[in-house]
FIBAVEX-798008 format. One record per residue: residue in three letters; x negated, y, z of N, C-alpha, C in turn; residue number from 1. Coordinates in steps of 0.02 Angstrom, whole numbers, m for minus. Layout:
BEGIN
  code      nx      ny      nz     cax     cay     caz      cx      cy      cz  pos
   ala       X       Y       Z       X       Y       Z       X       Y       Z  NUM
...
END
This chain:
BEGIN
  code      nx      ny      nz     cax     cay     caz      cx      cy      cz  pos
   met    7938    3133     564    7892    3147     581    7839    3124     543    1
   his    7797    3181     535    7706    3161     487    7674    3195     529    2
   his    7629    3144     518    7554    3154     560    7489    3117     514    3
   gln    7432    3155     521    7384    3122     499    7304    3150     528    4
   asn    7276    3103     534    7201    3101     563    7152    3087     508    5
   pro    7093    3082     523    7044    3081     469    7043    3000     441    6
   phe    7087    2959     460    7087    2896     453    7157    2865     420    7
   val    7208    2888     444    7274    2866     425    7315    2919     421    8
   thr    7373    2913     371    7438    2972     362    7503    2919     406    9
   tyr    7538    2948     442    7588    2922     496    7655    2955     468   10
   ser    7703    2927     467    7771    2947     444    7821    2892     471   11
   ile    7888    2914     480    7947    2859     513    7992    2906     446   12
   glu    8031    2834     419    8065    2843     371    8117    2782     350   13
   asn    8179    2814     384    8230    2753     384    8232    2709     421   14
   gly    8180    2714     482    8183    2690     541    8113    2639     540   15
   val    8079    2652     508    8017    2617     492    7959    2645     496   16
   leu    7903    2644     530    7856    2665     531    7809    2661     486   17
   his    7778    2706     445    7729    2695     371    7648    2721     390   18
   leu    7625    2673     384    7561    2692     396    7498    2686     339   19
   ser    7470    2740     306    7450    2727     247    7357    2747     261   20
   cys    7324    2701     269    7257    2707     253    7231    2757     212   21
   lys    7180    2816     224    7157    2847     191    7090    2817     146   22
   ala    7074    2843      99    7024    2826      45    6959    2798      89   23
   gly    6918    2753      64    6845    2761      91    6835    2765     170   24
   val    6873    2736     199    6872    2744     274    6828    2685     316   25
   his    6796    2697     355    6755    2624     392    6770    2651     463   26
   ile    6823    2606     500    6845    2612     565    6805    2593     610   27
   ser    6769    2617     667    6745    2593     739    6803    2575     779   28
   ile    6778    2550     833    6818    2538     912    6845    2622     933   29
   ser    6809    2646     921    6826    2727     964    6875    2748     897   30
   asp    6869    2741     842    6901    2769     790    6985    2720     791   31
   ala    6968    2668     815    7036    2615     823    7074    2652     875   32
   his    7042    2680     925    7080    2694     989    7105    2751     971   33
   arg    7094    2811     938    7104    2863     907    7180    2846     862   34
   ile    7159    2802     811    7215    2778     771    7276    2770     807   35
   val    7278    2718     859    7333    2677     896    7363    2740     946   36
   ala    7315    2778     983    7349    2840    1004    7394    2912     984   37
   asp    7358    2917     917    7395    2943     863    7462    2913     849   38
   arg    7470    2854     836    7536    2810     813    7579    2811     869   39
   leu    7547    2797     936    7603    2802     978    7637    2875    1000   40
   met    7599    2912     989    7629    2998     998    7693    2983     925   41
   val    7674    2978     875    7720    2977     822    7773    2950     835   42
   gln    7764    2891     867    7849    2848     875    7869    2871     944   43
   gly    7840    2925     988    7866    2939    1039    7898    2897    1081   44
   glu    7869    2833    1101    7864    2780    1145    7917    2730    1125   45
   arg    7954    2741    1057    7994    2703    1040    7985    2642     992   46
   glu    8009    2567     999    7992    2534     941    8009    2531     867   47
   tyr    7965    2524     848    7970    2518     761    7940    2450     730   48
   pro    7986    2436     695    7942    2393     624    7900    2435     579   49
   ala    7839    2411     558    7784    2450     541    7761    2414     476   50
   val    7749    2477     413    7720    2441     361    7656    2501     357   51
   cys    7607    2433     337    7533    2452     337    7503    2460     270   52
   val    7492    2527     242    7443    2501     174    7364    2511     185   53
   leu    7339    2456     156    7278    2458     182    7216    2480     107   54
   glu    7256    2499      64    7204    2502       2    7151    2552      21   55
   gly    7152    2599      58    7095    2628      70    7024    2615     111   56
   ile    7038    2567     146    6991    2538     209    6941    2510     168   57
   leu    6885    2525     197    6805    2507     162    6780    2459     206   58
   gln    6796    2451     280    6752    2405     344    6796    2445     404   59
   val    6801    2372     446    6834    2397     516    6792    2341     539   60
   asp    6761    2378     593    6699    2321     651    6758    2292     679   61
   his    6719    2222     682    6749    2170     723    6787    2193     785   62
   thr    6747    2238     820    6798    2243     896    6852    2290     880   63
   ala    6861    2319     838    6906    2372     808    6961    2321     799   64
   leu    6950    2274     742    7015    2214     722    7039    2195     782   65
   glu    6992    2164     836    7022    2136     893    7063    2193     932   66
   phe    7043    2247     940    7100    2298     975    7158    2309     938   67
   phe    7172    2323     884    7202    2328     839    7271    2265     844   68
   ala    7239    2195     845    7270    2136     853    7294    2128     912   69
   arg    7279    2171     962    7325    2142    1040    7349    2203    1061   70
   glu    7297    2258    1097    7321    2326    1111    7353    2364    1063   71
   gly    7336    2355    1014    7363    2409     950    7420    2387     921   72
   met    7443    2336     949    7521    2302     933    7571    2340     971   73
   val    7552    2384    1024    7611    2387    1058    7657    2434    1038   74
   leu    7729    2428    1034    7786    2448    1024    7802    2425     946   75
   ile    7770    2372     913    7778    2355     844    7819    2297     830   76
   thr    7874    2301     806    7916    2257     832    7919    2207     760   77
   ala    7884    2216     709    7864    2179     635    7813    2220     619   78
   leu    7779    2170     569    7722    2216     524    7721    2191     456   79
   ala    7718    2238     398    7695    2219     346    7641    2235     320   80
   phe    7595    2206     306    7533    2230     271    7542    2231     188   81
   ile    7524    2296     172    7531    2317      94    7457    2296      61   82
   thr    7438    2258      14    7382    2266     m19    7365    2216     m65   83
   asn    7317    2241    m124    7318    2183    m195    7245    2168    m193   84
   glu    7202    2185    m120    7129    2183    m134    7107    2112     m97   85
   lys    7076    2082    m136    7064    2033     m98    7021    2019     m43   86
   arg    6967    2082     m35    6943    2078      29    6982    2088      84   87
   his    7042    2130      71    7078    2137     136    7132    2062     145   88
   leu    7144    2033      87    7167    1979     103    7124    1920     141   89
   asp    7060    1922     124    7018    1870     140    6992    1898     219   90
   tyr    6983    1965     238    6934    1978     289    6997    1999     345   91
   leu    7027    2049     329    7072    2119     381    7149    2074     402   92
   val    7174    2045     339    7233    2005     344    7228    1959     365   93
   gly    7173    1922     366    7156    1858     352    7149    1839     438   94
   tyr    7105    1884     472    7101    1906     532    7178    1901     584   95
   phe    7199    1932     561    7274    1963     608    7313    1899     611   96
   leu    7322    1867     530    7368    1806     532    7320    1748     574   97
   lys    7281    1747     565    7250    1689     603    7238    1676     673   98
   ile    7242    1743     707    7243    1757     777    7316    1732     798   99
   gly    7355    1759     737    7443    1760     771    7454    1819     836  100
   leu    7480    1863     792    7501    1926     827    7538    1912     882  101
   pro    7557    1935     942    7567    1905     986    7657    1913     982  102
   gly    7696    1881     935    7754    1860     939    7791    1923     891  103
   ile    7752    1952     850    7769    1990     793    7782    1965     722  104
   pro    7843    1965     716    7835    1948     642    7786    2001     580  105
   ser    7759    1962     550    7704    1977     497    7713    1955     431  106
   gly    7692    1983     376    7670    1961     307    7627    2014     270  107
   val    7619    1985     217    7563    2012     172    7597    2033     114  108
   phe    7616    2086      78    7638    2096       6    7600    2125     m31  109
   ala    7600    2132     m95    7568    2172    m143    7619    2244    m154  110
   gln    7684    2238    m149    7716    2312    m160    7745    2310    m106  111
   leu    7739    2387     m95    7788    2418     m40    7851    2403     m31  112
   glu    7884    2389     m83    7962    2378     m89    7973    2301     m63  113
   gln    7919    2265     m80    7916    2182     m41    7924    2213      33  114
   gly    7879    2225      56    7856    2247     142    7926    2267     172  115
   leu    7945    2326     138    8002    2358     185    8077    2302     164  116
   glu    8072    2274     137    8114    2211     119    8125    2157     181  117
   phe    8050    2140     185    8042    2090     252    8065    2129     310  118
   leu    8036    2195     325    8049    2232     387    8121    2254     394  119
   asn    8169    2261     340    8234    2274     354    8271    2200     379  120
   lys    8232    2145     367    8266    2093     397    8251    2083     473  121
   his    8193    2114     497    8171    2124     572    8186    2183     604  122
   gln    8251    2236     582    8257    2275     632    8295    2260     672  123
END
């Protein structure tokens, strides 16, 4: 299945949920609710490991980060963040890894292939 909204493109390939952030996005709490609702629709209420390519994100509100890190992890079994951008590593990914996702194996990778290898170990 393939779906997109103004913020993210979603697909499921080989048992992995792929989320790619669109270029230049700013995400508020209401946007975060839509992103998660669309993701759950794409998943069809089934659990999946997920790879999230962050390259397009410019800003995420703190309340949106909190939502993603808690309620936003429903039906995610493992999570691989893909980014080379220092601002993502310092802020977005650092936040997720610092608070500790609730029992979800997670990692940060520079290349998509590395993230997929990580997720294959957690399927």
